[in-house]
VOGU-3710 file (C-alpha; in Angstrom, 3 decimals, decimal comma):
1> mcgivayvgs> 176,169/-92,569/55,413  172,592/-92,284/54,145  171,128/-95,045/52,001  169,508/-94,982/48,555  167,466/-97,678/46,812  165,701/-97,398/43,447  163,708/-99,847/41,313  161,989/-99,879/37,918  160,338/-102,952/36,435  157,162/-105,015/36,357
11> qdaapilleg> 156,965/-105,732/40,102  155,515/-103,430/42,742  158,348/-101,154/43,802  157,395/-100,539/47,451  158,221/-104,005/48,907  161,528/-104,047/47,028  162,423/-100,562/48,280  161,570/-101,440/51,870  163,584/-104,655/51,760  166,531/-102,781/50,247
21> lqrleyrgyd> 166,360/-100,099/52,912  166,391/-102,769/55,609  169,618/-104,087/54,074  171,113/-100,607/54,443  170,144/-100,070/58,079  173,686/-100,831/59,218  174,906/-97,629/57,554  173,319/-95,486/60,285  170,240/-93,270/59,861  167,522/-91,379/61,706
31> saglavvnak> 164,584/-91,314/59,250  163,331/-93,133/56,182  161,033/-92,587/53,222  160,031/-93,709/49,753  158,236/-92,487/46,639  156,421/-94,708/44,147  155,234/-93,739/40,649  152,432/-95,389/38,736  150,578/-94,383/35,600  148,381/-91,978/37,569
41> slrtrkvkgr> 150,367/-90,441/40,394  153,438/-89,947/42,552  152,904/-91,136/46,135  155,276/-90,725/49,086  155,599/-91,864/52,668  158,326/-90,793/55,091  158,902/-90,947/58,837  161,352/-90,093/61,543  162,519/-93,454/62,848  163,377/-96,892/61,535
51> vadlaavvpa> 162,508/-98,659/58,291  160,031/-100,738/60,297  158,233/-97,490/61,193  158,121/-96,585/57,509  156,755/-100,002/56,564  153,983/-99,537/59,132  152,671/-96,412/57,339  152,900/-97,745/53,778  149,410/-98,913/52,732  148,894/-102,427/51,445
61> rfkggsgigh> 147,771/-100,933/48,125  150,746/-98,718/47,313  151,097/-99,724/43,693  153,704/-98,582/41,210  156,385/-100,137/39,031  159,084/-97,574/39,782  160,213/-95,838/42,921  162,993/-94,538/45,122  163,732/-95,024/48,833  166,052/-93,432/51,354
71> trwathgvps> 167,435/-93,653/54,874  168,689/-90,279/56,150  171,508/-89,426/58,552  170,898/-85,788/59,493  173,359/-83,106/58,390  171,009/-80,165/57,678  167,946/-80,010/59,900  166,911/-82,185/62,810  165,538/-85,694/62,282  161,828/-85,296/61,482
81> dvnahphldq> 159,122/-86,470/59,105  159,421/-83,250/57,103  163,201/-83,393/56,782  163,147/-87,045/55,732  163,586/-87,887/52,032  162,225/-88,011/49,331  161,799/-84,293/48,697  159,298/-83,019/46,116  159,230/-80,019/43,817  156,568/-77,293/44,024
91> eqriavvhng> 154,173/-79,116/41,684  154,575/-82,479/43,478  155,782/-83,935/40,200  159,473/-84,614/40,904  160,808/-86,653/43,836  164,492/-86,779/44,787  166,558/-88,728/47,298  170,060/-87,476/48,014  173,220/-88,585/49,799  175,945/-86,010/50,314
101> iienadelrr> 176,097/-82,290/51,066  175,178/-79,372/48,791  177,715/-76,711/49,744  175,954/-73,836/47,966  172,490/-74,823/49,223  171,853/-71,481/50,940  172,619/-69,546/47,785  170,405/-71,838/45,681  167,598/-71,635/48,242  167,608/-67,844/48,147
111> rleadgivfe> 167,523/-67,879/44,360  164,636/-70,320/44,248  162,693/-68,470/46,931  163,080/-65,278/44,881  161,329/-67,162/42,057  158,398/-67,974/44,346  159,424/-71,435/45,500  158,265/-72,312/49,029  160,479/-74,751/50,938  159,031/-77,248/53,406
121> setdsevlsh> 162,186/-78,643/55,013  165,431/-77,416/56,549  167,529/-79,693/54,366  170,063/-78,814/51,713  168,681/-81,701/49,637  165,325/-80,044/48,937  166,994/-77,531/46,629  167,637/-80,423/44,221  163,976/-81,300/43,814  163,060/-77,654/43,153
131> ligstvketd> 165,971/-77,120/40,766  165,002/-80,191/38,752  161,302/-79,344/38,961  161,846/-75,837/37,610  164,148/-77,139/34,854  162,112/-80,126/33,697  159,500/-77,847/32,106  162,140/-76,545/29,713  163,466/-79,939/28,572  162,272/-82,928/26,602
141> tleeavrral> 163,700/-85,515/28,966  164,144/-86,018/32,690  167,831/-86,801/32,254  168,390/-83,453/30,554  166,595/-81,659/33,391  168,741/-83,425/35,992  171,920/-82,746/34,051  171,152/-79,027/33,717  170,108/-78,683/37,349  173,302/-80,289/38,603
151> ksvvgtygia> 175,386/-77,697/36,771  174,299/-75,235/39,461  175,265/-77,536/42,330  178,506/-77,374/44,306  179,096/-80,302/46,647  178,788/-84,045/46,825  175,803/-86,102/45,805  174,442/-89,482/44,996  170,856/-88,953/43,821  167,898/-90,826/42,399
161> vvdshrpgei> 165,060/-88,941/40,705  161,577/-89,924/39,540  159,009/-87,920/37,556  155,281/-88,646/37,730  155,044/-87,733/34,016  157,541/-90,487/33,149  156,553/-93,475/35,331  158,830/-95,984/33,612  162,207/-94,384/34,279  164,591/-93,250/36,998
171> vvarngspiv> 167,590/-90,951/36,681  170,559/-91,364/39,026  173,751/-89,349/39,339  176,970/-89,486/41,313  179,574/-87,006/42,482  181,539/-88,091/45,552  178,792/-90,347/46,947  178,406/-93,909/45,654  175,747/-95,136/43,246  175,643/-98,760/42,076
181> lgigekemfa> 173,359/-100,031/39,295  171,915/-103,550/39,491  170,909/-105,366/36,298  167,951/-107,718/36,576  165,727/-109,629/34,162  163,620/-106,872/32,567  164,103/-104,747/35,665  166,749/-102,357/36,937  167,915/-101,372/40,389  170,143/-98,702/41,879
191> asdvaaliry> 171,524/-98,223/45,382  174,217/-96,548/47,389  175,528/-99,967/48,458  175,468/-103,349/46,781  173,963/-104,792/49,990  170,561/-103,447/48,903  170,744/-105,235/45,539  172,256/-108,596/46,322  168,949/-110,419/46,881  167,798/-109,504/43,383
201> trqvvhledg> 170,917/-109,449/41,213  174,677/-109,934/41,341  175,313/-108,104/38,066  176,303/-104,547/38,948  177,805/-101,388/37,474  179,474/-98,629/39,492  178,998/-95,042/38,388  182,039/-92,779/38,363  182,037/-89,245/39,730  180,359/-86,930/37,226
211> elavlkadgf> 178,317/-89,725/35,640  174,536/-90,039/35,332  172,368/-92,968/34,280  168,839/-93,468/33,007  167,211/-96,676/34,212  164,295/-98,357/32,455  162,952/-101,864/32,852  164,728/-103,057/29,714  168,148/-101,597/30,512  170,184/-98,495/31,198
221> ntftsdaret> 172,428/-95,953/29,584  175,104/-93,816/31,190  176,536/-90,426/30,274  178,699/-87,633/31,622  177,602/-84,256/32,938  178,249/-82,787/29,487  175,965/-85,391/27,826  178,655/-87,674/26,389  177,609/-91,327/26,485  179,847/-93,704/28,442
231> akepftvdwe> 180,326/-97,454/28,132  180,006/-99,537/31,302  180,812/-103,223/31,674  178,873/-105,075/34,397  180,731/-107,362/36,763  179,547/-110,118/39,086  179,561/-109,535/42,836  180,926/-112,496/44,818  178,831/-111,809/47,919  175,432/-113,442/48,325
241> aghydnggye> 172,295/-112,451/50,211  173,084/-114,998/52,942  176,248/-113,089/53,815  174,039/-110,313/55,168  172,106/-112,569/57,563  173,044/-112,671/61,230  173,569/-116,431/61,145  171,651/-117,026/64,360  173,870/-114,728/66,422  172,278/-112,141/68,668
251> hyllkeiseq> 174,166/-109,361/66,886  176,036/-108,965/63,618  179,035/-107,742/65,616  179,360/-111,036/67,479  178,924/-112,953/64,227  181,689/-110,932/62,581  184,041/-111,372/65,545  183,386/-115,126/65,370  184,019/-115,246/61,607  187,610/-114,047/61,915
261> pdtvartlrg> 189,357/-117,443/61,709  187,710/-117,885/58,299  188,105/-114,297/57,107  191,811/-114,243/57,989  192,244/-117,543/56,154  190,558/-116,008/53,082  192,817/-112,955/53,213  195,847/-115,285/53,234  194,575/-117,838/50,707  196,884/-118,279/47,717
271> rlddrfhiah> 199,167/-115,440/48,789  202,008/-117,244/50,615  204,898/-118,707/48,586  206,712/-121,655/50,226  209,543/-121,662/47,700  210,783/-118,115/48,180  208,942/-117,345/51,460  207,338/-114,248/50,013  203,804/-112,952/49,609  202,271/-113,080/46,135
281> lgglnmdpre> 200,311/-109,849/45,681  199,762/-109,434/41,955  197,237/-106,692/42,610  200,026/-104,339/43,681  200,934/-103,973/39,994  204,612/-103,473/40,882  207,615/-105,462/39,688  210,518/-106,140/42,100  212,536/-103,206/40,763  209,696/-100,796/41,470
291> srsfrrvkii> 209,054/-102,342/44,883  212,686/-101,635/45,767  212,539/-98,027/44,588  210,415/-96,618/47,420  212,225/-94,940/50,300  209,188/-94,213/52,461  205,625/-95,503/53,019  202,743/-93,255/54,061  199,470/-94,901/55,145  196,144/-93,053/55,319
301> gcgsayysgq> 192,761/-94,107/56,677  190,008/-93,037/59,068  188,989/-94,462/62,446  189,816/-98,142/62,832  191,380/-98,125/59,358  193,865/-95,535/60,615  194,737/-97,678/63,642  195,250/-100,723/61,431  197,522/-98,478/59,375  199,611/-97,832/62,479
311> igaqlieela> 200,019/-101,593/62,905  200,893/-101,749/59,200  203,521/-99,028/59,488  205,185/-100,921/62,323  205,185/-104,133/60,270  206,668/-102,423/57,214  209,428/-100,784/59,231  210,316/-104,026/61,021  210,186/-106,409/58,056  211,070/-104,199/55,080
321> ripadaepas> 213,196/-101,606/56,949  211,461/-98,745/55,128  210,439/-95,667/57,136  206,637/-95,808/57,439  203,946/-93,924/59,276  200,161/-93,627/59,339  198,006/-90,513/59,392  194,250/-89,823/59,461  193,120/-89,297/55,863  190,784/-86,519/57,026
331> efryrspvve> 193,817/-84,525/58,238  196,192/-85,509/55,450  194,070/-84,059/52,665  193,828/-80,626/54,280  197,411/-79,955/55,302  198,845/-79,470/51,784  201,041/-82,584/52,052  204,374/-82,863/50,286  203,936/-85,705/47,788  207,233/-87,387/46,996
341> adtlyiaisq> 207,959/-89,564/43,969  209,845/-92,134/46,052  207,052/-92,532/48,637  204,504/-95,328/48,392  201,064/-94,266/49,639  198,563/-96,813/50,938  194,873/-95,947/51,474  192,642/-98,114/53,680  188,830/-98,341/53,607  186,600/-101,322/54,309
351> sgetydtlaa> 183,811/-99,937/52,104  186,135/-98,365/49,564  183,860/-95,319/49,639  185,029/-93,399/52,758  184,842/-89,838/51,495  187,822/-88,367/53,355  190,044/-91,245/52,238  188,781/-91,085/48,657  189,422/-87,336/48,507  192,942/-87,885/49,855
361> vqelkrkggr> 193,590/-90,524/47,189  192,376/-88,159/44,483  194,660/-85,402/45,802  197,609/-87,790/45,805  196,859/-88,894/42,254  196,576/-85,282/41,125  200,061/-84,646/42,502  201,549/-87,742/40,885  201,690/-90,015/43,931  201,748/-93,798/43,628
371> vlgivntvgs> 198,756/-95,065/45,654  197,798/-98,586/46,660  194,444/-99,435/48,212  193,470/-101,946/50,881  189,700/-102,388/50,573  187,067/-105,022/51,186  184,605/-104,083/48,448  185,437/-105,020/44,869  184,727/-102,254/42,353  184,471/-99,524/44,995
381> aiarecdggv> 185,597/-95,971/44,282  188,918/-96,180/46,126  189,693/-99,522/44,466  189,104/-97,939/41,056  191,108/-94,802/41,829  194,230/-96,563/43,120  197,141/-97,864/41,020  196,849/-101,285/42,629  196,155/-102,874/45,960  194,948/-105,764/48,070
391> ylhagpevsv> 191,363/-106,954/48,437  190,605/-108,301/51,915  188,023/-110,950/50,902  186,562/-110,646/54,410  182,965/-110,682/53,165  180,334/-108,057/54,013  180,786/-106,324/57,352  177,364/-105,185/58,547  177,913/-103,960/62,093  179,037/-100,338/62,298
401> astkaftsta> 182,063/-101,217/64,452  184,761/-102,855/62,330  186,196/-106,147/63,555  186,904/-108,715/60,861  187,828/-106,029/58,317  190,237/-104,479/60,833  191,918/-107,829/61,467  192,097/-108,718/57,778  193,584/-105,285/57,052  196,337/-105,905/59,595
411> vafalialhl> 196,975/-109,286/57,931  197,087/-107,581/54,514  199,729/-105,219/55,875  201,744/-108,203/57,081  201,598/-109,574/53,528  202,688/-106,243/52,051  205,509/-105,939/54,606  206,638/-109,494/53,837  206,562/-108,788/50,093  208,530/-105,546/50,392
421> grvrdlspad> 210,938/-107,126/52,872  211,777/-110,126/50,713  212,500/-108,032/47,609  214,850/-106,028/49,833  216,912/-107,474/52,683  214,611/-109,763/54,694  216,325/-113,154/54,838  214,698/-116,358/53,565  214,743/-117,649/57,149  212,816/-114,614/58,401
431> grricdglrk> 210,498/-114,876/55,426  209,764/-118,512/56,343  209,243/-117,500/59,962  206,651/-114,865/59,035  204,893/-117,182/56,568  204,619/-119,844/59,255  203,332/-117,265/61,734  200,671/-116,027/59,323  199,457/-119,580/58,737  199,003/-120,047/62,497
441> lpeqikeilt> 196,716/-117,043/62,870  193,317/-118,648/62,074  193,765/-121,437/64,649  195,120/-119,027/67,247  192,104/-116,750/66,745  189,869/-119,779/67,319  191,746/-120,384/70,566  191,077/-116,815/71,691  187,376/-117,148/70,828  187,100/-120,095/73,240
451> qeehirtlam> 187,766/-117,577/76,041  184,605/-115,623/75,290  182,883/-116,535/78,560  185,927/-115,466/80,611  186,128/-112,186/78,696  182,374/-111,649/79,096  182,732/-111,978/82,866  185,509/-109,376/82,862  183,464/-107,035/80,642  180,565/-107,195/83,081
461> kyadapgmmf> 182,955/-106,499/85,958  184,339/-103,328/84,339  181,288/-102,118/82,395  180,117/-99,758/85,137  183,415/-97,837/85,190  183,010/-94,135/84,263  185,885/-94,511/81,818  188,902/-96,633/80,963  192,533/-96,020/80,095  194,237/-98,163/77,434
471> vgrvrgypva> 198,033/-98,272/77,301  200,626/-100,046/75,199  204,184/-99,560/73,929  205,382/-99,566/70,311  203,537/-102,571/68,800  201,017/-102,444/71,623  200,097/-98,787/71,218  197,918/-99,088/68,074  196,297/-102,134/69,705  195,448/-99,940/72,692
481> regaqklkei> 194,064/-97,233/70,401  191,830/-99,688/68,570  190,696/-101,223/71,870  189,692/-97,807/73,194  187,912/-97,032/69,919  185,855/-100,219/70,092  184,830/-99,645/73,697  183,810/-96,017/73,267  181,932/-96,428/69,992  179,660/-99,301/71,001
491> syvhaeaypa> 179,411/-99,026/74,808  179,615/-95,196/75,062  182,096/-95,637/77,940  184,733/-92,928/77,692  188,055/-94,542/76,780  191,432/-93,053/75,940  194,618/-94,695/74,710  198,152/-93,543/75,484  201,630/-94,899/74,900  202,558/-96,578/78,183
501> selkhgplal> 205,780/-94,560/78,182  203,730/-91,333/78,245  201,851/-92,053/81,473  204,379/-90,127/83,565  204,023/-87,126/81,258  200,475/-86,227/82,264  197,904/-89,059/82,070  199,114/-90,633/85,341  197,170/-87,868/87,103  193,968/-89,635/86,047
511> ispelptvai> 194,815/-92,975/87,646  192,541/-93,890/90,554  190,544/-96,892/91,791  187,588/-95,582/89,758  189,465/-95,495/86,417  190,608/-98,977/85,303  193,477/-99,442/82,875  193,641/-101,985/80,068  197,336/-102,718/79,511  198,642/-104,405/76,346
521> vpddelldkn> 201,677/-106,407/77,490  203,132/-108,758/74,847  206,155/-110,949/75,481  208,676/-108,885/73,539  211,798/-106,869/74,205  209,713/-104,296/76,121  208,132/-106,751/78,582  210,099/-105,537/81,611  209,319/-101,891/80,842  205,626/-102,722/80,483
531> lttlgeirar> 205,618/-104,551/83,804  207,220/-101,495/85,393  204,338/-99,408/84,041  201,872/-101,791/85,690  203,705/-101,221/88,957  203,336/-97,449/88,573  199,579/-97,824/88,056  199,238/-100,247/90,955  201,147/-97,868/93,255  198,409/-95,306/92,617
541> egrilmvghr> 195,638/-97,823/93,414  194,635/-98,193/89,775  192,832/-101,366/88,704  194,500/-103,234/85,816  193,157/-105,590/83,154  196,189/-106,988/81,332  196,065/-108,474/77,834  199,224/-110,360/76,946  200,960/-113,704/76,728  201,166/-114,439/80,462
551> tadaaddciv> 199,657/-113,428/83,763  201,258/-110,843/86,065  200,940/-110,297/89,791  200,542/-106,553/89,288  197,338/-107,035/87,262  193,911/-107,515/88,822  192,733/-109,559/85,838  194,403/-111,076/82,796  193,453/-112,258/79,330  196,147/-114,563/77,959
561> vpkneteldp> 196,590/-114,646/74,188  198,562/-117,316/72,264  202,057/-116,242/71,183  202,933/-115,819/67,517  205,930/-114,146/65,934  206,641/-110,879/67,710  205,838/-108,788/64,626  202,447/-110,492/64,225  201,373/-110,477/67,867  199,378/-107,189/67,579
571> illtiplqif> 196,928/-108,936/65,228  196,013/-111,444/67,935  196,057/-108,957/70,802  193,177/-106,995/69,242  190,749/-109,945/69,264  190,020/-110,088/73,032  189,496/-106,312/73,058  186,754/-106,719/70,449  185,042/-109,366/72,575  185,462/-107,222/75,708
581> ayhaavalgr> 183,899/-104,164/74,055  181,015/-106,234/72,682  180,056/-107,737/76,038  180,487/-104,420/77,863  178,057/-102,849/75,391  175,571/-105,699/75,803  175,795/-105,407/79,593  174,979/-101,703/79,301  172,025/-102,340/76,983  173,481/-100,538/73,960
591> dvdrprnlak> 172,405/-100,902/70,334  175,536/-102,867/69,514  175,264/-103,002/65,726  174,026/-99,432/65,257  175,670/-97,196/67,880  174,241/-93,723/68,221  175,483/-90,907/65,991  177,648/-93,228/63,873  177,406/-94,769/60,429  179,181/-97,668/58,760
601> svtve> 180,231/-95,947/55,569  181,074/-92,263/56,040  180,485/-90,776/52,597  180,344/-87,114/53,671  182,877/-84,868/55,380
//
């Protein structure tokens, strides 16, 4: 959730660090800081607030060819200047920035205080600077001091360390929190996210858990926690700096909603076979015999990824006739799950670094489970851990609330369901029908986007409601859940989703003129039952905004979505809910791209 940037080379580090931190603002943070080393000194600046506030207190002459920067999302200690990173050791020689959580921080703090160390902050991270500072006196190299210090640490970390006695080098380390190295021309970079590096280099290396690296202007070397050297091959990132610009839109979120015709087309490109009406997904690394061997599919993800997994489970059951269900990864990993050899597990994460999902994947692998990944970021931790998977090719998603990655994930599930179905019992005719439906999606999304002004008017009408109910049946239920998620996370309007069939079993007590209901009503075999639900709400004087394929007299307002194949309709039904949530948040004056208390990539528990 926090952000790290590091640089060593012939340029002044401070402007590069500040620009990199600005690229990481979408991750969510409450304070920022940097440390720069030159031949004479170690200098720091840190503030509670935004990167712009940090830039305002960095002097024009803040020279140094190496440095580290950080944006903090508070876990230990309130947001403040003192609790912001970097943290220094007692002698003001070592500076450390840290992402993650040190679980034994209290124990280490007591031990260090017994040795006369005085702490300045409330953070768990400060123990790292003092541990390294007390160890560096006993070693010949900074990397050895970092390696020894980390042996005492229990928890997760991505760290970058500088030493005023060694101005030309930086040491970084990873355990459960991402660190990416960027290779420049006689300069080196490191960051917690490739977004911070992309302006300067597209040649990157991902550290594995338990790995450290020493960065110098002329290159890098990597090694394990027990000092064994490792060999790393750089790869080229496809994304470019322009992908992180807002493209003239008022917010990244609106830009990413508007990009979905193109991002869906990219997710589909080259993956539909017109001869056999199947999806080509070579990244699954499964032959037809293996694809037929699974008797169950279990999908895990967090937040919107989990809701897309519910859509995916429905698709897999309908098209492949394999029992499938989705579960929050954060719950799955803690309930001692039964891992079965004939179950296919699928993990979803836009960033590929979501800690709860990564930990669940690692637990599955430890127990012998076959795990596929659906991720948007090439080379990410989950992508590397999984046995195979599908890349979304949706491009960088900057806004905290997921839109285009959610939609592309649902499309990826349709491809997986089509693939599994056709190697089983899905007929060629049904395969052709689904292929044709998938090809229609980009144009149909464009058609929905033309209704933005109508949806904006409705959002303004309902934005002042104290809360909203979202309901849907079967295919519509995960759409309702995602719609409620979008509204609550960016507008702060309380929203809850229920299966429409469950209204009579409790939630109907909430219905009143003050609590509007958003009803997902597709034209499918449950249309009549859904219309009956609208009548129940109307009978209790509830206001209704219906999203479906037609209008209905029982609804106060309607958003009509183009019809696709019944199995694929949920993909389209989510789009107007994204637009609705966006305009409701704008009407309420919210920080749309960076909603309070949230972060884009959740790399801690």
